[in-house]
C-alpha positions in Angstrom: 24.5 -7.6 -10.2 21.4 -6.9 -12.4 20.7 -7.4 -16.0 22.3 -4.5 -17.8 19.4 -4.3 -20.3 17.0 -3.9 -17.4 19.0 -1.1 -15.9 19.2 0.7 -19.2 15.4 0.4 -19.7 14.8 1.9 -16.3 17.2 4.8 -16.9 15.6 5.6 -20.3 12.1 5.6 -19.0 10.3 8.9 -18.5 7.2 7.4 -16.8 7.3 4.9 -14.0 4.6 3.3 -11.8 5.1 1.3 -8.7 2.7 -1.1 -6.8 3.5 -2.0 -3.2 1.9 -4.6 -1.0 2.3 -6.0 2.5 5.8 -7.2 1.9 7.5 -3.8 2.0 5.7 -3.0 5.2 6.6 -6.3 6.7 10.3 -5.3 6.3 9.6 -2.5 8.7 7.9 -4.8 11.2 4.3 -4.1 10.4 2.2 -7.2 11.2 -0.1 -8.4 8.4 -3.0 -9.1 10.8 -4.0 -12.2 8.8 -3.3 -15.9 9.1 -2.2 -17.6 12.3 -0.2 -14.6 13.5 -3.1 -12.2 12.9 -5.2 -13.0 15.9 -6.4 -10.3 18.2 -8.2 -11.6 21.3 -10.4 -14.3 19.8 -11.0 -12.5 16.6 -9.5 -12.6 13.1 -9.0 -9.5 10.9 -11.7 -10.8 8.5 -14.2 -10.7 11.3 -13.5 -7.2 12.4 -12.7 -5.3 9.2 -16.2 -5.2 7.8 -19.0 -2.7 7.8 -21.3 -5.3 9.5 -18.8 -5.7 12.4 -18.7 -1.9 13.0 -22.4 -1.7 12.8 -22.8 -4.4 15.4 -20.1 -3.3 17.8 -18.4 0.0 16.9 -16.4 0.1 20.2 -14.8 -3.3 19.5 -13.8 -2.5 16.0 -12.5 1.0 17.0 -10.5 -0.6 19.8 -8.9 -3.0 17.4 -8.0 -0.3 15.0 -6.5 1.8 17.8 -4.4 -1.3 18.7 -3.2 -1.4 15.1 -2.5 2.3 15.0 -0.4 1.9 18.1 1.6 -0.9 16.6 2.2 1.0 13.4 3.3 4.1 15.3 6.3 2.2 16.6 7.7 1.3 13.2 9.6 3.4 10.7 10.1 3.4 6.9 12.8 1.1 5.7 15.4 1.4 3.0 12.8 0.2 0.4 10.5 3.1 1.3 13.4 5.6 1.1 14.6 4.2 -2.2 11.2 4.9 -3.7 11.4 8.5 -2.6 14.6 8.9 -4.5 13.1 7.1 -7.5 10.2 9.5 -7.5 12.6 12.4 -7.8 14.4 10.7 -10.8 11.4 10.1 -13.1 9.6 13.0 -14.8 6.4 11.2 -14.2 6.1 8.8 -11.2 3.1 7.2 -9.5 3.3 5.1 -6.3 0.3 2.9 -5.8 0.0 1.1 -2.5 -2.2 -1.6 -1.0 -0.9 -0.7 2.4 -2.7 1.6 4.9 0.2 2.2 7.3 1.2 5.7 5.9 4.9 4.7 5.8 5.3 5.8 2.2 4.2 9.3 3.1 6.2 9.2 6.2 9.3 8.4 4.2 8.7 11.4 1.9 6.8 10.0 -1.1 4.6 12.7 -2.6 2.5 11.1 -5.4 0.9 8.2 -3.5 -2.4 6.5 -4.4 -3.7 4.6 -1.4 -6.0 1.9 -2.8 -7.1 0.7 0.6 -7.1 4.0 2.5 -4.9 5.3 5.3 -5.2 4.1 9.0 -4.1 7.6 10.2 -7.2 9.1 8.7 -10.8 8.7 9.9 -14.2 9.9 8.8 -17.8 10.0 9.9 -19.8 7.1 8.7 -22.9 9.3 8.4 -21.9 12.7 7.0 -18.4 11.9 5.7 -16.6 14.6 7.7 -12.8 13.9 7.8 -10.8 13.6 11.1 -7.1 13.1 11.7 -6.0 11.0 14.6 -5.1 14.0 16.6 -8.6 15.4 16.5 -10.3 12.4 18.1 -9.9 10.1 21.1 -8.0 6.9 20.6 -8.9 4.0 22.9 -11.7 1.5 23.5 -14.7 3.8 22.8 -15.8 4.8 19.3 -16.0 8.5 18.7 -19.0 10.3 17.5 -19.2 13.1 15.0 -21.1 16.4 15.7 -23.8 15.0 13.4 -24.2 12.1 15.8 -22.7 9.4 13.5 -19.9 7.2 14.5 -16.3 8.0 13.3 -14.7 5.1 11.5 -11.1 4.4 10.3 -10.4 5.7 6.8 -9.6 2.3 5.4 -11.4 0.1 2.9 -13.1 -2.9 4.7 -13.9 -6.3 3.3 -17.0 -6.0 1.2 -16.5 -2.4 0.3 -15.4 -1.0 -3.1 -12.3 1.0 -3.7 -12.5 4.7 -4.3 -13.3 5.1 -8.0 -11.1 8.2 -8.5 -8.1 6.6 -6.9 -8.5 3.3 -8.8 -9.0 5.1 -12.1 -5.8 7.1 -11.5 -3.9 3.8 -10.7 -5.0 2.2 -13.9 -4.2 5.4 -15.9 -0.7 5.4 -14.4 -0.2 1.7 -15.1 -1.4 1.9 -18.7 0.8 4.9 -19.6 4.0 4.1 -17.8 7.1 2.7 -19.5 8.3 0.7 -16.5 6.2 -0.8 -13.8 7.5 -2.2 -10.5 5.5 -4.7 -8.5 7.0 -4.8 -5.0 6.1 -7.1 -2.0 2.6 -8.0 -3.2 1.2 -11.5 -3.6 -0.5 -10.5 -6.8 -3.8 -12.2 -5.9 -5.9 -9.4 -4.5 -8.0 -7.8 -7.1 -8.3 -5.2 -8.6 -4.7 -4.3 -7.6 -3.4 -7.6 -9.2 -4.6 -6.3 -12.6 -2.4 -3.2 -12.6 0.9 -4.9 -13.6 -0.9 -6.9 -16.2 -2.5 -3.8 -17.6 1.0 -2.2 -17.7 2.4 -5.2 -19.5 -0.4 -5.2 -22.0 0.2 -1.5 -22.7 3.9 -2.2 -23.5 5.6 -1.4 -20.2 8.6 -3.3 -18.8 7.3 -5.1 -15.7 9.8 -5.7 -12.8 8.7 -7.8 -9.9 10.6 -7.6 -6.5 9.6 -10.3 -4.0 11.1 -12.9 -1.7 9.0 -15.6 -3.5 7.5 -16.1 -6.8 3.8 -15.1 -7.3 1.0 -15.4 -9.8 2.6 -12.4 -11.5 6.1 -13.9 -12.0 5.4 -15.7 -15.3 4.2 -12.4 -16.8 7.0 -10.2 -15.4 9.9 -9.2 -17.7 12.3 -9.4 -14.7 11.8 -11.2 -11.4 14.2 -10.0 -8.6 14.1 -12.3 -5.7 14.6 -10.7 -2.3 13.6 -7.8 0.0 12.8 -4.4 -1.4 15.1 -2.8 1.2 18.0 -4.6 -0.3 17.2 -4.6 -4.0 15.9 -1.1 -4.6 18.9 0.7 -3.2 21.1 -1.5 -5.4 19.1 -0.7 -8.5 19.4 3.0 -7.7 23.2 2.6 -7.2 23.5 0.9 -10.6 21.4 3.7 -12.2 23.9 6.3 -10.7 21.3 7.8 -8.4 
């Protein structure tokens, strides 16, 4: 089914890096919360996922994130997620970089995960930084307060905030040292994540894009595989003999 040269290059590689975006989560039924289908009450995601919105109305923003948490709790990892778990076990060095906050990669069993935009299952105090898991706080329509008196916010990166320097540095290091780089289900327009496959390409890696439609990355990818990750990744593993 696939180019034999591509399969051989994947099999010979000792270091692999993967970037996943909203596409792989959408295959599990996770809403994107953006565009026409992303309305919640009369608000758009862009109006709620900001530090300013939380500062103005912490209860409203917290209620929206609890709504998101509930929706995500009802979906499960799909064959694409599970295929990446098998892929991680195959490569001596493997790094999974994700733009998604839904925790599905970890739920599937992936171990080396760099969450560029955080994790919706985690929370922390906006004042002192104390970490809280969902089970330690109340979910609902009222924002929780930390023992220090500060409000507890979702552990995700909001619009206008910078990504964690350590995680971003690790992502670039993995991209610049890998031999094969997979870009899966991402539009390749959100920076700095969109730079990762280009950095891998510049460093000499084989770049493989898996997406239902072409993106800004497609002209620079060595291989473009059109389709859903849940269909393509298991077939790649099958041809690799995994």
